[in-house]
N, C-alpha and C positions, 0 to 999 in steps of 0.2 A: 485537668485541674486536680491538683492534690488537695484532698480535704483538709490537711494540716495547714495549708496556706490561708484558709478562710478564717477571718476574724469577725466577730460581732461586736459592734461598738455603738455608742449613742450617736444619733443623727447630728450632722453639722450642716449649716446653711449651704456650704459649698457642694453638698451632695445633691441638692435639689434638681439640677438638670438631668442627672442620671436616674433619680427617683421618678421624676415625671415621665421620662422615656420608658422606664420599666413598667409603669402603670398602664400606659397605652399598649405596650407590647404584650402584657399579660392578659389584658381584657379585650383587645381589639385586633392588633396587627400580627402578633407572633404565632408561630407554630404551636398548636395546642392551646391557643387562647380561649377565653370563655366564649367569645363570639363563634369561634370555629367548633368548639364542642357543642354549643347550643344548636348550631345549624345542623350538625350531624344527628343530634337527638331528635330534631324536628322531622327527620326523614320518616319517622314512624309515628308521628302525631296526626291528629284528625285532618288538618288542612292538607298535608301531603298525601294522606291516604285518599282523600277526595280527588286530589290531582291525579293519582295513579289510576283511579277508577275512570275518570273522564279520558285520560290518555289511552287506556286500554280500549275504551269504547271507540275512540278515534282510530286506533290501529285496526280494529276489527272492521270498521266502516271502510277504511281505505283498502283493506284486503279484498273485500267483496266489491268495492267500487274503485278499481285502480286508477281511473281517470279523475284526477283531482280538479280538472278545469270545469266542474259543474257545481251546483249548489251543494249536493250531498258530499262531494269530494272536498270542497272548501271547508264545510263543517267538520269533516273528518280530520283535515289538517289542523284546524283550530283546536279540536279536542285532543289530538295527539300532542300538540305543543303545550297544552295547558299545564302539564306536570312541570315543565321547565319554567313557565311563567310564574306558577305558584311558588316554586323554590326560589326564583329570583326575588320575588316580592318579600318572602319570608326572610331571606338572607339580608336584603337591604334594610328591612325593619330591625333585624337583630343588630346589625352594624351601627345603625343610627342610634338605637337604644344604648349600646355599649359606649359609643362616643359621648352621648349626653351624660351617661353615668360618670365617665372619667372627668368631663368638664365640671360636673357638679362637685365631685370630690375635690378637685383643684380649687374650686371657688368657696369651699367650706372648710373642713378640718385641715386640708393640706394647703390652704392658702398661705398660712404662716405656721409651719409645722412646729417650730421651736416654741412658739407661744401657746398653741392649742394643746400640745402634748408636753407642756412643762410639768415638772414633778409636782405631785406624786404620780402623774401619768408618765408615759415614756414612748419614745420612738427610736427604734434600733435598725441599723443597717448591717448587712453581711458584706464584707469587702475582701478583696485580695489585691496585692500590688499588680498594676497593669504592666503588661509586657511592652517593652520599649527598646529601641536600638540606640536611643540617645545616651550620651555619656555624661551629661551634666547632672548635678546633684538633684535638681527638681524632678527629673524623670524617675528617680528612685523613690520619690515620695508620692507619686501618683497612685491612686487606688481606683479599682473598678468596683462599682456597687453591683452585687449579685442579687440582692433581694432586700426586703424591709418588712417590718411589722410594727404595730402600734398597740399601746395599752391605754384605753380611755378610762379615766377615773376622776370623778368630781365628788369628793367625799362630803357627806353631811351626816346628820344624826341618824338618818333612815337608810342611807346607802352604804353598803359594805361589799358591793360586788362591782368589779371592773369588767370592761368589755375588751376582748382581744379583737383588733380590727386591722384591716389593710395588709394582711399577710400576702406578700407577692414575692415570687422567685422568678427570675428571668427564665424563659423557656429552655435556653441552652444550658442552664445550670441545675435543672431539676434532676431528681433521683440521685443526688450526690450528698444528701444529708444536710443541705443548706437550710431547708425549712425546719428541720429538727433543731438545729442550732439557734435559729431565730426564736422558736417557741421556748427553748430552754432559757434563752436570755430574758424573755418576758417573764417567765415563771420566777427566775432568780430575782428579777427586779421587783416583782409583786411580793415576794417573801420579805422584802425590806420595807414595805409600806405598812405603816402602823394602821390598824383598824380594818384592813382588807381581809375578807373572809373567803372569797371565791372569785373565779374568773369565768365569764360566760363568753360564748361566741356563736355566730350564726353563719352557715354556709349553704349555698343553694344546690339544688339538684344538678345544676349545670357545672358544678365544681367537684366532680367525683374524687379527684386526687386529694383535695382538702379534707373531704369526709374520711377517706382511708387514712390520712395522716393522723387526724385527731383520734379516730377509733384505735389506731395502732399505738398511740401514746397513752391510752387509757382514759381519755376524757369520757365522761358519762353523758349519754344521750338523754335529753330532757323532754323535748316535744317537737312538733312540726307546726309551722305557720304557713299561710299563703301570703305572698307579697307580689304586687304588680311591678314588673320589671320594665314597663314601657311598651311591651309587645305581647306579653302573656303573663298569666298568673303562675308563679313558680313556687315550688315547695322549698321552704327554708327550714333546715334542720338546726336545732339549738343544742349545744353541748355545754358542759360545765365541768369544772374541777375545783376542789378546795385548795386554799392556800395554806401551806404547812407553816404553822406558827412557830414551830420549834427552831426554824432557821432564821427567824426575824432578828434583826439587830436591836 
């Protein structure tokens, strides 16, 4: 994919099927999804360490009692299998939590994207023309959604900060500058919003690529919070950047 082919534009209702598919791919089903990263990180957390301990105990028991068709042997097999059972339970809990998260997103702010993120908020998608062998004119107009990002802002007399949300890039399009273009589009949009002073965002410990992205773009770290993700308390890192008033219209 040539980076010059990628365009970032405002969301259209016709983009929704691809946006929905990318949401589930990024958080649940795709390579490098949040669910997959979380499962890998859990390999060194307390529940899995307990599983390793019991598995080791089972292996030692089986080594010294090679005949598993007696009570100590059955206990050894059970202990040795515990590490796989614990991982299966954790993986299932993670996938369930990520699925529930996606369904919640689709039932709240992404139920009607155009209405929820109406100006001065915004929702942008990164697209490129889809490859096709068709020769009709419609084929040339087809676009493939590579990622999306949102800016939530409900201005009032006390609120001058917007929230960057829902930044997602399809797994096969990552590390190609798509995320940077999406963030750039949000910043450019924010600079045109009267009364907006800064943009905040939060990203979890299970999204290390997002953390690296915003640190690399110069966003300032603010604080960490704990948030229940449906299966574990996760560290949420908060970042912020000012909105440059000199570029506002």
